[in-house]
C-alpha positions as CSV (number, residue, x, y, z in Angstrom):
1,M,24.3,22.1,15.2
2,E,23.7,18.5,16.0
3,M,20.2,19.2,17.3
4,L,19.3,21.0,14.0
5,K,20.5,18.0,12.1
6,S,18.3,15.7,14.2
7,V,15.2,18.0,13.7
8,R,15.9,18.1,9.9
9,Q,16.2,14.3,9.8
10,R,12.9,13.8,11.6
11,A,11.1,16.3,9.4
12,S,12.5,14.5,6.3
13,Q,11.4,11.1,7.7
14,S,7.9,12.5,8.3
15,R,7.7,13.9,4.8
16,D,8.8,10.5,3.3
17,A,6.2,8.6,5.3
18,I,3.4,10.9,4.2
19,E,4.5,10.7,0.6
20,L,4.6,6.9,0.8
21,L,0.8,6.8,1.5
22,S,-0.3,10.0,-0.2
23,D,-1.3,8.6,-3.6
24,N,-5.1,8.5,-4.1
25,W,-5.7,4.7,-3.8
26,R,-2.8,3.4,-1.6
27,I,-4.6,3.6,1.7
28,A,-7.8,2.1,0.2
29,V,-5.8,-0.9,-1.2
30,L,-4.0,-1.5,2.1
31,H,-7.3,-1.4,3.9
32,V,-9.1,-3.7,1.5
33,L,-6.2,-6.2,1.9
34,T,-6.8,-6.4,5.7
35,P,-8.5,-9.9,5.6
36,G,-5.7,-11.4,3.6
37,L,-5.1,-12.4,0.0
38,L,-7.1,-10.9,-2.9
39,R,-6.9,-11.3,-6.6
40,A,-6.5,-8.3,-8.8
41,S,-10.1,-8.6,-10.1
42,E,-11.4,-8.8,-6.5
43,L,-9.5,-5.6,-5.6
44,Q,-11.0,-3.8,-8.6
45,R,-14.5,-5.1,-7.8
46,V,-14.2,-3.9,-4.1
47,I,-12.7,-0.5,-5.0
48,H,-15.1,0.0,-7.9
49,L,-14.3,3.7,-8.4
50,V,-10.7,3.1,-9.4
51,S,-9.8,2.5,-13.0
52,L,-7.9,-0.7,-14.0
53,K,-5.0,1.5,-15.1
54,M,-4.9,3.4,-11.8
55,L,-5.2,0.2,-9.7
56,T,-2.4,-1.4,-11.6
57,Q,-0.1,1.7,-11.0
58,T,-1.1,1.7,-7.4
59,V,-0.4,-2.0,-6.7
60,R,2.9,-1.8,-8.6
61,G,3.9,1.2,-6.5
62,L,2.9,-0.5,-3.2
63,E,4.8,-3.6,-4.3
64,R,7.9,-1.5,-5.2
65,D,7.7,0.2,-1.8
66,R,7.4,-3.3,-0.2
67,L,4.0,-2.5,1.4
68,I,2.3,-5.4,-0.5
69,E,3.4,-8.7,-1.9
70,R,2.3,-10.2,-5.2
71,R,2.0,-14.0,-5.7
72,I,1.8,-15.3,-9.3
73,F,0.4,-18.7,-10.0
74,S,1.5,-20.7,-13.1
75,V,-2.0,-21.7,-14.2
76,A,-4.1,-20.9,-17.2
77,P,-5.6,-18.3,-17.1
78,A,-2.9,-16.6,-15.1
79,R,-3.8,-15.8,-11.5
80,V,-2.2,-13.1,-9.4
81,E,-2.9,-12.5,-5.7
82,Y,-1.9,-9.6,-3.5
83,K,-1.4,-9.4,0.3
84,R,0.0,-6.8,2.6
85,S,3.6,-7.3,3.5
86,R,4.9,-7.3,7.0
87,M,5.8,-3.6,6.6
88,G,2.3,-2.9,5.1
89,Q,0.7,-4.7,8.0
90,S,2.6,-2.7,10.6
91,G,1.2,0.6,9.3
92,I,-2.5,-0.4,9.7
93,P,-2.9,0.4,13.4
94,L,-1.4,3.9,12.7
95,L,-3.8,4.5,9.8
96,R,-6.8,3.4,12.0
97,E,-5.8,5.9,14.7
98,L,-5.4,8.6,12.1
99,C,-8.9,7.9,10.7
100,H,-10.5,8.1,14.2
């Protein structure tokens, strides 16, 4: 019985990890943030196929899931920069291996 519980728990964790990165643009955003900080406009310019609405939803979700961090500057006009969090950074080697 205990072994079955362990197998179910691992299957559930695998499913959760895949769902965390399965949205269309999440992996692309994490990859683009590899060098470091980028402004929202730079993200959109680099990932030119994504709409502004979809990019906004994607970065909000990544921030909610603590894969990226947002830094807001109190200047006019407002400036927002994004970078990968420690957790977002830790997944990159795994994604590279998956791609190869």
